C-alpha positions in Angstrom: 3.7 -5.4 -13.5 6.2 -5.7 -16.4 6.0 -8.4 -19.1 7.6 -11.7 -18.0 11.2 -12.4 -19.0 11.7 -15.8 -20.6 14.0 -18.1 -18.6 15.0 -21.3 -20.5 15.7 -24.4 -18.4 17.5 -27.5 -19.6 15.4 -30.1 -17.8 11.7 -30.9 -17.8 11.2 -29.0 -14.5 13.1 -26.9 -11.9 12.4 -26.4 -8.3 11.1 -23.0 -7.2 14.0 -22.1 -5.0 16.5 -23.0 -7.8 14.5 -21.0 -10.3 14.7 -17.8 -8.1 18.5 -18.2 -7.9 18.9 -19.0 -11.7 16.8 -15.9 -12.6 18.9 -13.8 -10.2 15.8 -12.8 -8.2 17.5 -13.8 -5.0 21.2 -14.1 -4.0 21.2 -17.6 -2.5 19.1 -20.5 -1.3 18.5 -19.1 2.2 17.1 -15.9 0.7 14.9 -18.0 -1.7 13.6 -20.1 1.3 12.8 -16.9 3.3 10.9 -15.1 0.6 9.0 -18.3 -0.5 8.0 -19.2 3.1 6.9 -15.5 3.7 4.4 -15.9 0.8 6.1 -13.3 -1.4 6.4 -15.6 -4.5 3.6 -16.5 -6.9 3.4 -19.3 -9.5 0.8 -18.6 -12.2 -0.7 -16.0 -9.9 -1.1 -18.2 -6.9 1.0 -17.7 -3.7 3.4 -20.6 -3.3 5.1 -21.4 0.0 6.9 -24.6 -0.9 10.5 -24.2 -2.0 10.5 -27.6 -3.7 7.5 -26.7 -5.8 8.2 -28.1 -9.3 7.9 -25.4 -12.0 7.7 -26.5 -15.6 7.9 -24.7 -19.0 4.9 -22.5 -19.5 4.5 -21.4 -15.9 5.2 -17.8 -14.7 6.8 -17.0 -11.4 6.6 -13.5 -9.9 8.6 -12.0 -7.1 9.4 -8.4 -6.1 7.7 -6.8 -9.1 9.4 -9.1 -11.6 8.0 -12.0 -13.6 9.8 -14.9 -15.2 8.2 -17.3 -17.7 9.9 -20.7 -17.7 10.6 -22.0 -21.2 12.3 -25.2 -22.5 15.9 -24.6 -23.7 16.4 -25.5 -27.3 
């Protein structure tokens, strides 16, 4: 799997479904919900099935062969 791409967020956390959209890994919220519920998304290497899962800076999310590392915006 390729190295994670840094994705800065402006708040202290972001919900998993929003992160997938922000990172352009999915096109919309319904696609985010479908891939999360299907168990296709991992957070720090663990399958996550909750769309509302809170993701904070330092965590890595993977989907479809791509990884995103959440960072705090400066």
